[in-house]
Each structure stands twice: as C-alpha cells, then as structure tokens.
N, C-alpha and C positions, 0 to 999 in steps of 0.2 A: 504494500500500500504506500503510495507516494503522497506527501503533503506538499502542496504548492504554497509558497509564501510570496507575497508581493515584494517587489524590489525595494521599496521604501523600508519595509520591516527588516529585511536582511541588512540593508545599509545602516539602519539605526542600531541593530544588534551588534554589528561589527564595530561601529564607532563607540558604542557603550563599552564593549569589551576592551578596546584599545585604551580608552580613558581610565577604566577601572584598573587596568594592569600597568599603567604608566608609572606608578610609584613602586612597583615591584621589581624593577630592574635598576641597578646602579652601575654606572660605567666608571672606568678608570679616569683619574685625573692626572696621570703621569704624562709629562711633556718632556721632549728631548730636543736639545739644540746644540750644535748642528746635527744633521742626520747623516753626515759623512765627515771623515776627518782625514787630512793628508798632512803628514809630517815631511818636511824637506830633509835632505840628507844631513844637513848641519844642525837640525833641530832635535833636541833630546826629549822634549816633552810638550804636551798640549793638553787640552781638556774639553770635555763636553759638560753641559749643564743639564741636570735633571731638576724639574720643578713639579710641584703638586698643585694643580688647579682644582682639585676636588675638595670635598667638604670633610674628609676624614684623614687621619694619619695614614701615610702610605709607606709600606716597607718594601725595599727592593734589594736584589742581589745583582752584582755586576761581575761578570767573568770575561776573560779574554782568551781567544783561540786563534791559532794560526789557520789561515784560510787558503785553500787551493781548490782548483776546479779541474776536472778531467772528464771528458765524454759527457758533458752536460750534468755533472754531478758535483755538488759542493762537498768538500771534505774539510772537517774541522778537527784539529789535533791540538794537544796542549801547547801553550805558548812558551817559547824559550827566550824570545827577544823583546817582549813587551809585558809590562805589568800595569795594574790600575790601582788607584787608591782613592777613596775607601772601597772595599769590596761589598760591604753591607751598609745600608743606611735606612733611616727612618725620617720621613719628611712630614712635617706638620702642614696643614692647609696653608697655601700661600708661600711656603718656603721653597728655596732652591739650593742645590748643592753642586759644587764643581767636582767632577770626577776627573782626576788627573790620569793621563795616559803617558807612561814613561818608557822610553826606549832603553833597554839594558844591554844591548849588543850593537856593534857597528852595523850600518846598513850594507846591503849587498852592493857590489861594485857596478853591476850592469843590469840587474833586474829589480823590479819593484817588489817589495815585500807586502803581503796582504794579510790582514787580521780581521777578526770580527769581535766586537764587544757584544756580549750576550747579556741583556738587561731583563731580568725577570721580576715582575711585580709579585710579591709574596702575598698569600691570602691573609686577610685580617685575623687578628687573634680572637676577636669576638665575632662569631658568625650570626648574622641576623636571620631570624626565621621568616619563611615565606618570601624571600627575596632572591633574585638571581644576582650572582656576583661574578663579574668578569675579571679574570686575572690574566694580564697580557704579557707577552714576550716580545721584546724588540731585539733586532739584530742590526748593529751599526757597523758599516765597513770602515776600516782604518787602513790607509795606505802609507807606506814609507818609501820615499823616492830614493833611487840608487845614487851613489856618489858620482858616477860618470855614465849617464844613460847611453845605451847603444844608439848610434846614429842609424836611422832607417830612412829609406827612400819612400816617398809617397807612392802608393800603388793604385791610384784611382784610374779605372778604365770604364769607358762607356761608349755606346754607339747608338746611332739613330737609324732606324729602319722604317721602311714604309711597306705595309702589308695590306693589300686590297684597298689602297687609297687612304689608309689610316696610319697615322704616325704611331710607332711603338718605341718607347724609350727604354 
C-alpha cells in the first residue's frame, strides 16, 4: 500500500527535520595557516599557525613524516631530517599557537626534500550526548629546497591540427 503525500508536506517535513537537527552537529574550529610550507636551503626553521575559531577547547597532535610518491601512491615514513615543536597542544577558543618546523639535517644537494605535517584534532575529553562530533585530520606539505637545484630545460611541446575543418589543440 502506497501513501501519497503532497509536495508541500514533504518539503515542510524535510525543513523541520533539518532545523531540529541543526544543533546536533558541531564542527571543528581548527584553522591552519599557511596550508603549505617551503623552506629555502639556507633556512633552518619556519612555522605554521594553528588557531581555534570554535567555541570549545581544542586538543591537537602534530606529527611529521617524510613524504615520497611512487606509481600514484603516497608513502609516509618516519622523519629523520625535520622535527616540530610542540607536538601536542590545547587551544582555548580564540587562541592561536605557532608550530615550529625545524630542519635537523642539511638539505639535499640536487633534489627537493618533501615532508608532511600530520595534524590530528583529538576528541574532546567530555563527550556530549546526542551530538555528532567531527574530529578532523589535516595533512600539510612541507618542502625543503636543494642547495644547488639541477638545471633543467623546459620541455613544452604543442601542435595545432585541423580535423574536419575544426581546430584541435
């Protein structure tokens, strides 16, 4: 047996459901700037800012990994040449914290070194009942420029063809 409901009733029910559940979800207030970091070969340290734009205390953990790619796959391994400080933090609402990124070994001579900062928002100590809580993970790329980058030639090639009276680039 099928029950047919008018469109207005369905729309009102959906709207009422969205309004009623609006206070059941809380989003993260963690903000990160900048979203990528590049250290020059002569630069030993830099930093990123974490800030809490939310209404509750935010706990986070920051880790650093060496980053490589092969065959469309990201590989993260323990970092030997980069450290961060502090690795754990608690941010009150409206507060911000500088995360220092410090190079501990000399840069490569001819190749760029790549790392990833893994920033995990930790779950709150007090869990509120009947609310969804989103705990987010951020991955920030960090690049260290080589001391003497390899000189490469530009390899841009293109051609213009005409097929059936239409230009194809």
